[in-house]
N, C-alpha and C positions, 0 to 999 in steps of 0.2 A: 504493500500500500504506500502510495507516494504522499498523499495528504490525508490527514485525519483531524477533523475539526469537531470539537465537542462543546456545546453550549456557549459558543463564542458571542460575547456582547461588547458593544462599544458605545460609550456615552461621551457626549461633548457638552461642556459647560458653556452656555451662551448667555452672558450677563448673569442674571439670577436664576436662569432656567437651566435644567439639565435635559438634553435631548438624547434619547436612545436611538442611535442610527442603525444599530444591529442588535437584534433581540434574541439571544440564545439560539444561534444557528448551529446545526450539526450537519456535517457533510464529509463524505469520503470520496477521494479521487484516486483511481489506480493509474499505474504507469501506462503511457501510450493512449490515454483517453483524450477525447476531443470534445470539450465542454463549452457551451455558451452560458454565460450568466446574463439574464435579462431582467428587465423591470422598469417601471416608469421612473421619472426623475424623483429623487428622494426616497427610493425604495431600499437603499442600502447597498446597491451593487458596487458603487465606487469604494465605499467603506470596506466591503468584503475584499475587493481587489487589493486595496492598500494593505490589509492585514495579511492576505495570502502572499503578497509581494514583499512582506517584511518592511514596508514603508511606514508602518504604524504598529502600535502594540495594543492588544485588547484590554478592555476594562476588566473582563472576567472570562473564564472558559479556557480551554486548552487548544493549542495548534501544534501538531507534529508534522514536520516536513522531513521526509526521508529518514524517519525514525528519531529526529531531534526535536525536542520541545522548544519551539522558538518564541513562544508567547512571553517568556520571562527573561529573554536575552538582553544584554546591554546594547547600546547603540553601535559600539564597535563590532560586537559579535553579529548583529543584524546586518551591518554593512558587508561583512565577510560572507555571510550566507547569501545576501542579494547578489554579490559579485560571482559567487561560485555556482549557485543553484538556480538562479532565475534570470531569464532573458526577457527584457521589457521591449514592447513595441507600442508606441504611443500614436495617438491621432495626429499630433503635430510634428511627428518625426524626431524632434529633439536632436538634430545634427548640429555639429559645430560649423559655422558658416565659412571659416577661414581654412578648415581642414578638408582635404579631398576624401573621396569615398573610402579608400583604403585606410587612411589615418583615422577616420571616424570609427571604422570597424575595429581597429586596433585598440581603441581606448580601454575596454574592459581588461584586456591583457596587460596593459601598462599598470592598471590598478592591482592586478594579480601578481605583478612582479616578474613576468616572464622576460627572458632575454630578447633583444631586438630581432635577431634572426628568426627565432621561433615565432615571435609576434607576427612578423611580416608573412611568413609561410602560412600560418593559420588564418590570418586576415584574408590573404589571397584565396585560400580554399573556400572560406565563407562567402566571399564575393562571387566566386565561380558558382557556388551552390545556388545562388539566386539569379544567375544568368547575367551578371553585370561586369564581367572581366574587362570588356572593352570600355567601360566607364570608370574604372578603378581610380584614375588620376584626375577625375573631374570633381569640382567643388559642388556643394548642394545647389547653388544658384545656376549651375550649368546642367542640372538634371531636371527631368519632369517629376511631377508629384509621385507617380507610380515608381519611378526609379529611386527617388528619395526613400520611399517606404521600403523598397527592396534593400537599400543600404541599411536601413534601421533593422530589418529582419536579419540581415547578415551579422550585424553587431550583436543582436540578441542571441544568435547561434554560436558565436565565436568561442565562447567559454564552455561549449557543450553542456548547457545547463540541464537541470532536471525538468524544468517547466519553462515554456514560452508563455508569457502573460501579455495578452494583447488588449489594449484599451481602445475601443472604437477604431480599429486600425484602418478602416476604409472611410472614416468620417469626413476627411478632407479630399476625397478622390471622386471623380465622376464614376458613374455606374459601370462603365466598361473597364476602367482601370481597377476599380474596386473588385470586380469579378476576377481579374488577372491576379490580384494579390491574394484573393481567397483560394484560387487554384494553387498558388504557391504554398499557402498554409496546408491545403489538403495533401500536397506532395510531402511536406515536412512531417505531417502526422503519419502518413503511410511509411515514411522512413524511420518511424519509431519515436518521434518527438511527442511529448505530452503538451497539449495546447489548451489554455483556458482563455476564453475570449469574452470580454465585456462588450455587449452591444444592445442597442434598442431596436435594431433593424431585423425583422423576421427573415428577410432574404439572406442576410449574413449568417444568422443563427442556424438556418436550414443546412448549412454546410457541416455543422457540428453533429456529432453522433448523439449528444445528450444535451438537454436544455434544462437549466435550473432557473426558475422564475422567483424573483423576490418581490414582496410587497410589504410596506410598512416595517421593514427590517427583519422580516421572517421569510422562510422559504414557503412559497405558495404552492409550487409544483416542481417535481424533479422527474423528468420523463425522457425516454428516447425521442429524438427529434421527429421520427416517423409518427409517433403518437402526439407529440406536442403541437404539430401542425396539421394533424389529420383533418381538422374541420376548418382550416384557414382558407 
């Protein structure tokens, strides 16, 4: 089992009010699963993604990632887990504008302390895996939106993480380019990668094998996508 979440809760203090963004959620995700997390705005899906991605810590409950209890780790320990275990793909790409594609993909390996030659080799392999070898030395402003997202996917892959965590990865792309990026994710999942995708778009979630729907901080439904969209 890759992810085991039990009774996870997250409270935010806003002025004199305490808002419960996530309300005792329990969830397990196996290796090589392809999961969409859906829900309306304010449902808790971003909070759950931040907790799974070790970008935030829970108020209560437990979260085991790869057999390690990460809910009680220090900031430094969480940073190490993020770098080693999780590849992030964001809606806004989050690429360094002055660095070329290869240098952007190398970044997680620099943080991991790998020697320069090994970094370059692994970054080039990751760029090749997303079909962008001929654009490796282009900066983000010289790339299309779809190509930028491919660079972001390569960066997410380069550390060979346990999970690829994608937050609205097609949100800034036109529908045709978005479909191309989803085909890339499908290929990555078939190659053995575990992918968790936060999305509000049914067309995107349909690519996933399993759909977890949140509402008001709780899991409303957890179904195979064939059942989740049977009546759509």
